[in-house]
C-alpha positions in Angstrom: 0.0 0.0 0.0 1.6 3.2 -1.1 1.6 6.4 0.9 3.2 8.4 -1.9 0.0 10.0 -3.3 -1.3 11.0 0.1 1.8 12.4 1.7 4.6 12.7 -0.8 3.2 14.1 -4.0 -0.1 15.6 -2.9 0.1 19.4 -3.3 -2.9 20.0 -1.1 -1.4 18.2 1.9 1.9 19.7 1.2 0.3 23.1 1.4 -1.4 22.2 4.6 1.8 20.9 6.1 3.7 24.0 5.1 1.0 26.1 6.9 1.2 23.8 9.9 5.0 24.3 10.2 4.7 28.0 9.9 2.0 28.6 12.3 2.4 25.5 14.5 -0.4 23.3 15.7 -3.1 24.5 18.1 -2.1 24.2 21.7 -5.5 24.6 23.4 -8.8 23.0 22.3 -10.5 26.3 23.2 -8.6 28.1 20.4 -10.7 26.3 17.8 -14.4 26.5 18.8 -15.5 24.9 15.5 -13.6 21.8 16.3 -15.9 19.3 17.9 -15.5 15.6 18.8 -19.0 14.7 17.5 -21.1 11.7 18.7 -19.1 8.8 19.8 -21.7 6.1 19.1 -23.0 2.9 20.6 -20.3 0.7 19.0 -17.4 2.7 20.4 -18.9 2.7 23.9 -19.5 -1.0 23.7 -15.9 -1.5 22.6 -14.8 0.6 25.6 -16.7 -1.6 28.0 -15.3 -4.7 26.4 -11.8 -3.2 26.7 -12.4 -2.6 30.4 -13.3 -6.3 31.0 -10.2 -7.3 29.0 -7.9 -5.1 31.2 -9.4 -6.5 34.3 -9.8 -10.2 33.5 -7.5 -11.0 30.6 -4.7 -12.2 32.9 -6.7 -14.2 35.4 -6.6 -18.0 35.3 -10.0 -19.5 34.8 -11.6 -16.3 33.7 -10.4 -16.1 30.0 -14.0 -16.5 28.9 -14.8 -13.0 30.3 -12.8 -11.1 27.7 -14.1 -13.3 25.0 -17.7 -12.7 26.0 -17.0 -9.0 26.3 -15.6 -9.0 22.7 -18.7 -10.7 21.4 -20.8 -8.2 23.3 -18.9 -5.3 21.5 -19.2 -7.0 18.1 -23.0 -7.3 18.2 -23.7 -3.5 18.3 -21.1 -3.0 15.6 -22.7 -5.5 13.3 -26.2 -4.2 13.9 -25.6 -0.5 14.0 -22.6 -0.1 11.6 -22.7 -3.0 9.2 -26.4 -4.0 8.9 -27.3 -0.3 9.3 -25.1 0.4 6.3 -23.2 3.2 8.1 -20.0 1.5 7.1 -18.7 -1.7 5.7 -16.2 -4.2 7.1 -12.6 -3.2 6.3 -9.7 -5.5 6.5 -6.5 -3.3 6.5 -3.1 -4.4 5.2 -1.5 -4.9 8.6 -4.4 -7.3 9.6 -3.8 -9.3 6.4 -0.1 -9.6 7.2 -0.9 -10.8 10.7 -3.2 -13.5 9.3 -0.4 -14.6 7.0 1.9 -14.7 10.1 -0.6 -16.9 11.9 -0.8 -19.3 8.9 3.0 -19.5 8.6 3.3 -20.4 12.3 0.7 -23.1 11.9 2.5 -24.5 8.9 5.9 -24.5 10.6 4.3 -26.2 13.6 2.9 -28.9 11.4 6.2 -29.4 9.5 8.0 -29.8 12.8 5.5 -32.4 13.9 4.0 -30.5 16.8 0.9 -32.0 18.3 -2.1 -31.0 16.3 -4.1 -30.1 19.4 -1.5 -27.7 20.6 -1.1 -26.1 17.1 -4.8 -25.7 16.7 -5.2 -24.2 20.2 -2.4 -21.7 19.6 -3.7 -20.7 16.2 -7.2 -20.2 17.6 -5.8 -18.1 20.4 -3.9 -15.9 17.9 -7.0 -15.7 15.7 -9.0 -14.4 18.6 -6.5 -11.6 19.1 -6.5 -10.7 15.4 -10.3 -10.7 15.4 -10.4 -8.3 18.4 -8.0 -6.0 16.4 -10.4 -6.2 13.4 -13.3 -5.2 15.6 -11.4 -2.2 17.0 -10.1 -1.1 13.6 -13.7 -1.0 12.3 -15.1 0.8 15.3 -12.4 3.4 15.9 -12.2 5.7 12.9 -12.3 9.1 14.5 -10.6 10.8 17.4 -13.8 10.8 19.6 -14.1 7.1 19.3 -10.8 6.8 21.2 -12.4 8.3 24.3 -14.1 5.0 25.5 -10.8 3.1 25.1 -8.9 5.9 27.0 -11.5 5.8 29.7 -11.4 2.0 30.0 -7.6 2.0 30.2 -7.6 4.8 32.8 -10.2 3.2 35.1 -8.9 -0.4 35.0 -5.8 -0.2 37.2 -7.7 1.5 40.1 -10.4 -1.1 39.7 -7.9 -3.9 39.8 -6.4 -2.3 42.9 -9.9 -2.2 44.5 -10.7 -5.8 43.6 -7.5 -7.1 45.1 -7.2 -4.8 48.0 -7.0 -7.7 50.5 -4.0 -9.1 48.8 -2.4 -5.6 48.6 -3.0 -5.3 52.4 -1.3 -8.6 53.1 1.7 -7.4 51.0 1.9 -4.2 53.0 2.4 -6.3 56.1 5.3 -8.1 54.5 6.8 -4.9 53.3 6.8 -3.5 56.8 8.9 -6.5 57.9 11.6 -5.6 55.4 12.4 -6.2 51.7 15.6 -8.3 52.0 13.9 -11.5 50.9 11.7 -12.5 48.0 8.0 -11.6 48.3 4.9 -12.6 46.5 4.1 -10.0 44.0 0.6 -8.9 43.0 1.1 -10.1 39.4 1.9 -13.7 40.5 -1.6 -14.3 41.5 -3.5 -13.5 38.3 -1.1 -12.8 35.4 2.3 -11.9 34.1 3.7 -8.8 35.8 5.1 -7.4 32.6 1.8 -7.8 30.7 -0.1 -6.2 33.6 2.5 -3.3 33.7 1.9 -2.7 30.0 -1.8 -2.5 30.6 -1.2 0.0 33.4 1.0 2.1 31.1 -2.0 2.1 28.7 -4.0 3.4 31.7 -1.5 6.3 32.1 -1.9 7.0 28.4 -5.6 7.0 28.8 -5.5 9.5 31.7 -3.4 11.9 29.6 -5.5 11.4 26.5 -8.8 12.2 28.4 -7.2 15.2 30.1 -6.1 16.6 26.8 -9.2 15.9 24.7 -12.0 16.7 27.1 -13.2 20.3 27.9 -13.5 21.9 31.3 -10.8 22.3 33.9 -12.4 20.3 36.6 -13.1 17.4 34.2 -9.5 17.5 33.0 -8.2 17.4 36.6 -10.5 14.5 37.3 -9.0 12.6 34.4 -5.6 12.7 36.1 -6.9 11.4 39.4 -6.4 7.7 38.5 -2.7 8.2 37.9 -1.6 7.8 41.6 -3.6 4.6 42.0 -2.1 3.3 38.7 1.4 4.0 40.0 0.6 2.3 43.3 -0.7 -0.7 41.4 2.5 -0.8 39.2 4.6 -0.6 42.4 2.9 -3.7 43.7 3.4 -5.6 40.4 7.2 -5.3 41.0 8.0 -5.4 37.3 11.4 -3.9 36.5 10.4 -3.5 32.9 7.2 -1.7 33.9 8.8 0.7 36.3 11.6 1.5 33.9 9.3 2.1 31.0 7.1 4.6 32.9 10.2 6.8 32.7 10.5 6.0 29.0 6.8 6.7 28.5 7.3 10.2 29.9 10.2 10.8 27.5 8.1 9.5 24.6 5.2 11.8 25.5 7.6 14.7 25.5 9.2 13.6 22.2 6.0 12.9 20.3 3.5 15.4 21.7 5.0 18.3 23.7 7.9 18.7 21.3 5.4 18.6 18.5 3.0 21.3 19.7 5.9 23.5 20.9 7.7 23.3 17.6 7.3 27.0 16.9 6.7 28.4 20.4 9.9 29.0 22.3 8.2 29.6 25.7 6.2 26.4 25.4 9.3 24.5 24.4 11.1 25.7 27.5 8.1 24.7 29.6 8.1 21.3 27.9 11.8 20.7 28.8 11.0 21.7 32.4 8.1 19.3 32.4 10.3 16.5 31.1 13.0 17.0 33.7 10.5 17.3 36.6 8.5 14.2 35.5 11.6 12.1 34.9 13.0 13.1 38.3 9.7 12.4 40.1 9.3 9.1 38.4 12.8 8.0 39.3 12.2 9.0 42.9 9.0 6.9 42.8 10.9 3.9 41.5 13.7 4.2 44.1 11.2 4.4 46.9 9.3 1.4 45.5 9.3 -1.7 47.8 10.6 -3.7 44.7 13.4 -1.3 43.8 15.8 -4.0 45.0 14.9 -6.1 42.0 17.0 -3.8 39.8 20.1 -5.2 41.4 18.6 -8.8 41.9 19.4 -8.5 45.6 17.6 -11.3 47.4 16.4 -12.9 44.1 16.9 -16.5 43.4 17.0 -17.0 39.7 18.2 -20.3 38.1 18.8 -18.6 34.8 19.1 -15.0 33.9 16.9 -13.5 31.2 19.9 -12.8 29.0 21.0 -16.4 29.1 17.5 -17.5 28.2 17.3 -15.1 25.2 20.8 -16.2 24.0 19.7 -19.8 24.2 16.7 -18.9 22.0 18.9 -17.2 19.4 21.1 -20.3 19.4 18.0 -22.4 18.6 16.9 -20.0 15.9 20.3 -20.1 14.2 19.9 -23.9 13.7 16.6 -23.5 11.9 16.5 -19.9 10.6 13.8 -20.5 7.9 11.2 -22.8 9.5 11.9 -22.4 13.2 10.4 -24.9 15.5 6.7 -24.1 15.6 4.5 -22.6 18.3 5.9 -24.5 21.2 9.3 -25.3 19.8 11.1 -23.2 22.4 9.9 -25.3 25.3 11.0 -28.5 23.5 14.4 -27.3 22.5 15.0 -25.4 25.7 14.5 -28.7 27.7 17.4 -30.2 25.7 19.6 -27.4 26.8 18.7 -27.6 30.4 16.2 -24.6 30.5 12.8 -25.3 31.9 11.0 -22.4 30.1 7.9 -22.3 27.9 9.1 -19.1 26.2 12.2 -17.0 26.1 10.3 -14.0 27.7 11.4 -12.0 24.6 8.9 -11.7 21.7 11.6 -11.0 19.0 13.5 -14.1 20.0 10.2 -16.1 20.2 9.3 -15.0 16.7 12.7 -16.3 15.4 12.4 -19.6 17.3 8.8 -20.3 16.4 8.7 -19.3 12.8 12.2 -18.3 11.7 13.1 -15.2 9.9 9.9 -15.2 7.8 7.8 -15.0 11.0 10.0 -12.3 12.4 9.6 -10.2 9.2 5.9 -10.8 9.0 5.3 -9.8 12.6 7.4 -6.6 12.6 6.3 -5.7 9.0 2.7 -5.7 10.1 3.6 -3.7 13.2 5.7 -1.2 11.2 2.8 -0.2 8.8 0.5 1.5 11.4 3.6 3.1 13.0 4.8 4.7 9.8 1.2 5.7 9.0 0.9 7.7 12.2 4.4 9.1 11.9 3.5 10.6 8.6 0.1 11.8 9.8 1.7 13.9 12.6 3.4 16.0 9.9 0.1 17.2 8.6 -2.0 20.1 10.0 -4.3 17.9 12.2 -7.0 19.2 14.5 -6.1 19.3 18.2 -7.9 16.0 18.9 -6.4 14.2 16.0 -2.9 15.4 17.0 -3.4 14.1 20.5 -4.6 10.7 19.3 -1.9 10.3 16.6 0.9 11.1 19.1 -0.5 9.0 21.9 -0.9 6.1 19.5 2.8 6.4 18.7 3.6 6.4 22.4 1.6 3.3 23.0 3.0 1.3 20.0 6.6 2.1 20.9 6.0 1.2 24.6 4.6 -2.2 23.6 7.6 -3.1 21.5 9.9 -2.1 24.4 7.8 -4.2 26.8 7.9 -7.1 24.3 11.6 -7.5 25.1 10.6 -9.1 28.4 7.1 -10.3 27.7 6.3 -14.0 27.5 4.0 -14.0 24.5 2.2 -12.0 21.8 -1.3 -12.7 23.1 -1.7 -9.5 25.2 -5.4 -8.9 24.6 -5.5 -5.3 25.5 -2.6 -4.5 23.1 -4.5 -6.1 20.2 -7.5 -3.9 20.9 -5.3 -0.8 21.2 -3.3 -1.7 18.0 -6.6 -2.4 16.1 -7.9 1.0 17.2 -4.6 2.7 16.0 -4.9 0.9 12.6 -8.5 1.8 12.0 -8.1 5.4 13.1 -4.8 6.0 11.3 -5.9 4.7 8.0 -9.3 6.5 8.2 -7.6 9.8 9.0 -5.2 9.2 6.1 -8.1 8.5 3.8 -9.9 11.7 4.9 -6.9 13.8 3.9 -6.6 11.9 0.6 -10.3 12.5 -0.2 -9.6 16.3 0.0 -6.7 16.0 -2.5 -7.0 18.3 -5.6 -7.1 16.8 -9.1 -4.3 18.9 -10.5 -1.1 20.7 -9.5 -2.6 24.0 -10.5 -5.5 23.5 -8.1 -3.1 22.5 -5.5 -1.0 25.7 -6.0 -4.2 27.8 -5.8 -5.2 26.1 -2.5 -1.8 26.5 -1.1 -1.8 30.2 -1.9 -5.3 30.6 -0.4 -4.3 28.6 2.7 -1.1 30.5 3.4 -2.9 33.8 2.9 
């Protein structure tokens, strides 16, 4: 799929981009009274509710049916209101097609490597569910306002999890008072992987910021920031080194993608942005240092049989022996046992891609992930409305954070990320198409529009 017509050779969008760089994007929603979010719609709200259930229950053993039921509950209003109501058809975007090819390739390599048919079919079905949830999100979220239910669900879920598991948090507090020299049961051990849960919490932080920037009214914006302390408390109890580190990285990414963007031509805001970055990074580092699990950064008191680096290197050694076909879905567990590692995965998604499906799987996975990223990267160079600029930049923050988290995550089946990624795909491609539909038919018309736009 080519972006050349839309972004590279389109005189109209070039003219708009030139105007954007001269005047800079709008800083405050109040500066553009004509810009409105518009109705969000039943389908978007149902997807938001489904996303909330996914955040809360996707990692709990024995409750995997809850996210699946929630997804079906979101799909029904979409099919009735949007598809059968002829408001919009079903769109399968290029990244989704590549993900489907990726799934078929892994199933084929698993079959060639004589993996049990039951395990292969179960793994393929699980991945297909993730892709289906991305398709649903991509078809529902096509405008900035439709991101609001997802932002809200992400922002609310960490405080809700904290409330649901308050008894366990209380028990942990008693242990913390006795000292932190030894190992402790972390909150994540009871109902999911700590790194996956930390990524969901980072999506919650993104949701809080997104709501604060998009909604009107000072009190409402302040209220949108209230879940942040509860989210940081929740992440502290997860004890994930990756999660705590990437909160700092997330602050830097927010400054790089959003604050630096809106302050491009405003020196005073640029200075304030730098001050914001320094203060937030310093505060976040202070929060990490005072965390009861800060000792895990030095592995003090930890009892690991194998380090993460050794596990990843073992996976790369496996991949080097079968670089084209790999070993199938569960090939790592089989091959790792021969090397003395009792691990189901390498806890490193790039390595798992190489081990499971070889270089083709790696290229398919990251090729499909690259397309929505480059789409949003190019969109941010256009003169977007304030709401669109917020969503484009926060989508970039979320996608980059996930791939950093994937360096220590155990699998690709993080349900909440697939919904978020699907929303980014549907929104990014729809926004790109809206700019393309306003393209002039000739260079002369483009020059006339450029002259009129620049005044």
